[in-house]
Structure formats: structure tokens, C-alpha cells
Phi, psi and omega in degrees: 000135182229145182236148175236125176245112178267117189095022186275010182280346183198171172059221180301320183296317179294321177299317179295318179300318180295321178294315176306311184294322178297333179269007177084018179266122175300125189230133177249138179243130171248138176192177174254355182206168178078185179289124188205157177268334178211142176271126182215116174272109186289354176273356185246104181305321179297322181293322179293315179299319178295320180292318178298317179299333182280352179281133175285324171223157180273119180300143178282331182250111183242126178232135178247107179250357182296138178181166177226156178264173176198139176230136178160147179289151182299324182287344183250347182293138178282139178305329178295330177291322176303313182296321182290317182295315179295324181295321182274317190271337184236306182294315181302308177299323177299316180299318177295314182299316183290323180291318183283326178294320176298319179293320176298313180300319181293330180272357181068030183256146168275163180194172179229128176241129176235125176255153181261104176266219181193156174294342174292351176292336182237356178250135183273100180265111176302134182086001179229028189300317181293320176297314180302314182296322182291323181284326176296320178297318180294320178302319182287325177297322178298316181295315181292320177298321177299320180289323183284322189260355179304318179298342176274356184082024182250119176269143181226122179223172176229150171254140182235091181288162168265213178289123184229140183282103179216171177304338180299332178285349176069031179073021184255024184298343177262007181297145181306326185293341183274352177295322179302303178304320180296319179292324181281345180288131186302323181272006165080018178199172174282158180283155175245157180304324181296327178296317180289321180299316180298321178292324177297313179302316180296321182295321176301330185274353184273092191291340183249024179239125175207152179074020183251152174248106182270116178279125184235081190225012179068010181095011180302318184278004178286340182252142175292139174302339177298323174048060183299322178299316180297320180293323177296319179296318178300319181296318177298318179297318180298321181291332183277350180285000000 
């Protein structure tokens, strides 16, 4: 068994690569930075084709964790930012998926592909519109890919983390704005890269599951951001002071 982690140089991808290796799975890492076996810019189709051509065999377990964050109001975001976020978070994973699925099909191999979406693919987060849109697009690409490639024996799923402590947070895990998500998470804390890596490995092992977006957020998305109960509790506390 062989695994490929695209975006495995840091964050969730690096954690996943380490977990695969700890379980005895030969693992290849593509990224543009960090510890990697090949440098691959997923926004560049030629770079992806070159990286695929460099594989001696096509890995059966393929995970795409590469992605970027974005914050900004829709009325203020630059159109160039839309193009950049979509290129990395939606177009890039699609380019990788199609190249590797074609390689698996040509080799007559079955395989499992997991892309990294987000709970923001279905939740409207103010100030994160471009990110939300890019992940929503990726989630739908995953579903269509699962329908198209199932006859080849290729399963395609997505993992959808909530707020997770990775370099994407920019070292701000202690920032005041993160107290709210941590408090609203049913399991009482922010996610860690190891939480997501464990779920990805499990998803790869689910042989009768395809076309699904598995939310791995500790229960963060179980509550409405309106949080009426929380607001009532705050009001009671204020009145008791």
C-alpha cells in the first residue's frame, strides 16, 4: 500500500504523512514548501503532470490537503483574490484529482481519493465569502468525481474540518476571536491536525463510502451561529451581576 499526500509539507498534510508512515504505509509528499519528496504547484497543470510522470507506481491512497485561507468582505475583496483562492482551493485539487484518477484508470488500479474541504463549504461565514465559495466548489467536484469514477473502482470523498490549529491560523490560536468557536464546539476545544489526519485515514479505509463530505469539527457546526441559548445565558449572567 502506498499513499500520496499533496500539501504534506505542513499542517494537516504533514500530520497525515507522519501517521501513514507510522502505520507502515509508504508515503510520498508533494508540496511547494516544507519537507517533501517532490515540488508541485497545484495551480500549474504542467507541474502536476510532471509530478505524476515521476511516480514509479500510482499510490492507492491519495489525499489533497493543499489550500489557503482568506478573510475579507465580499464588497471589498479584489477580483484577483477570487482567482487566487479558487485556483488553490478548487481548481488545483480538481487538476490533481483528474490527473491521478486517469493514471489509476490507465494502470487498472482501484484507489481512494480524499480532498480537504471545510465546514465553511455549507456555512455562510461573514468575512470569509471567497473561502466558503472555493470549498463549496470543491465539495461538489468531489461528488461528481465519485459518480464519474466509481466504475473505475476509484472512491472520492472529502474531509471537512472546522477551526483547526494549523499554520493557516498564523499562530493566532490564542486570539480572542477563537474563544467563541472553542466554546461552541461540542467537544470543548479547537481541532488539532492529528484529529483530521485520523479521520482521513479512516475515510480511506471505508470501502463502501464514496461521494461523501465527512465533517470533522468536534461538533462545532451542530449549533447555529445565532446561538439563542447562549445569548439567553449571557443575559441571565448579566442580570445576576
